[in-house]
C-alpha positions as CSV (number, residue, x, y, z in Angstrom):
1,X,17.7,21.2,14.8
2,X,19.6,20.0,11.8
3,X,23.0,21.3,11.0
4,X,23.6,23.8,8.2
5,X,26.4,21.1,7.0
6,X,23.7,18.3,6.7
7,X,21.4,20.7,5.0
8,X,24.1,21.6,2.4
9,X,24.8,17.9,1.9
10,X,21.2,17.2,1.2
11,X,21.1,20.1,-1.2
12,X,23.9,18.8,-3.1
13,X,22.5,15.2,-3.4
14,X,19.4,16.6,-4.8
15,X,21.4,18.7,-7.1
16,X,23.4,15.5,-8.1
17,X,20.3,13.8,-8.8
18,X,18.9,16.5,-11.1
19,X,22.3,16.5,-12.9
20,X,22.0,12.7,-13.3
21,X,18.5,13.2,-14.8
22,X,19.9,15.6,-17.2
23,X,22.6,13.3,-18.3
24,X,19.9,10.5,-18.7
25,X,17.9,12.9,-20.8
26,X,20.8,13.1,-23.2
27,X,21.3,9.4,-23.4
28,X,17.7,8.3,-23.8
29,X,16.4,11.1,-25.9
30,X,19.5,11.7,-28.1
31,X,17.4,13.0,-31.2
32,X,15.1,15.3,-29.3
33,X,17.2,16.8,-26.6
34,X,20.0,19.2,-27.0
35,X,22.6,19.9,-24.3
36,X,21.0,23.3,-23.7
37,X,17.5,21.6,-23.2
38,X,19.1,19.2,-20.7
39,X,20.7,21.9,-18.8
40,X,17.6,24.0,-18.7
41,X,15.5,20.9,-17.5
42,X,18.2,20.4,-14.8
43,X,18.1,24.0,-13.7
44,X,14.1,24.2,-13.8
45,X,13.7,21.0,-11.8
46,X,16.3,21.9,-9.2
47,X,14.7,25.2,-8.7
48,X,11.2,23.8,-8.4
49,X,12.3,21.3,-5.8
50,X,14.2,24.0,-3.9
51,X,10.7,26.0,-3.8
52,X,9.2,22.8,-2.3
53,X,11.4,22.2,0.7
54,X,13.3,19.3,-1.0
55,X,16.4,19.8,1.1
56,X,14.9,19.0,4.4
57,X,16.0,15.8,6.0
58,X,12.4,14.2,5.5
59,X,12.1,15.3,1.8
60,X,15.5,14.9,0.1
61,X,15.2,11.3,-0.2
62,X,11.8,11.5,-1.6
63,X,13.0,13.9,-4.2
64,X,16.0,11.9,-5.3
65,X,13.7,8.9,-5.6
66,X,11.2,10.9,-7.6
67,X,13.9,11.9,-10.0
68,X,14.9,8.3,-10.4
69,X,11.3,7.3,-11.2
70,X,11.4,10.0,-13.9
71,X,14.4,8.4,-15.4
72,X,12.9,5.0,-15.3
73,X,9.7,6.3,-16.9
74,X,11.6,7.8,-19.8
75,X,13.6,4.6,-20.3
76,X,10.7,2.2,-20.0
77,X,8.0,4.4,-22.0
78,X,9.8,5.7,-25.2
79,X,6.7,7.6,-25.9
80,X,6.8,9.6,-22.7
81,X,7.9,13.1,-23.3
82,X,10.5,14.9,-21.2
83,X,7.8,17.3,-20.2
84,X,5.6,14.4,-19.0
85,X,8.6,12.9,-17.0
86,X,9.3,16.1,-15.2
87,X,5.6,16.6,-14.3
88,X,5.5,12.9,-13.1
89,X,8.5,13.8,-10.9
90,X,6.8,16.8,-9.6
91,X,3.5,15.2,-9.0
92,X,4.9,12.2,-7.1
93,X,7.2,14.6,-4.9
94,X,4.4,16.8,-4.3
95,X,2.1,14.0,-3.1
96,X,4.7,12.2,-1.1
97,X,6.8,14.9,0.6
98,X,6.3,16.2,4.0
99,X,5.1,20.0,4.3
100,X,7.2,22.1,6.4
């Protein structure tokens, strides 16, 4: 059984990835995203991942990389909306994660 400390560390790493995503939104969508929008996106994404067992040893890396994919999508495809990027993150995570 995983220790509580390692679960907290994985939670923290997923939270950091969500925060990085929010910062990325502010950098790549400067004219369309307010700081409040970015904060809401971070909270919503984190809460969604939390509800989908993203802090397990098997899933935390998948969550972090799915978030990274969303960042790359926003950067590479200027026509992709923030909502579409978040939906892509959620879809990839849902398809690739391990159900508890």
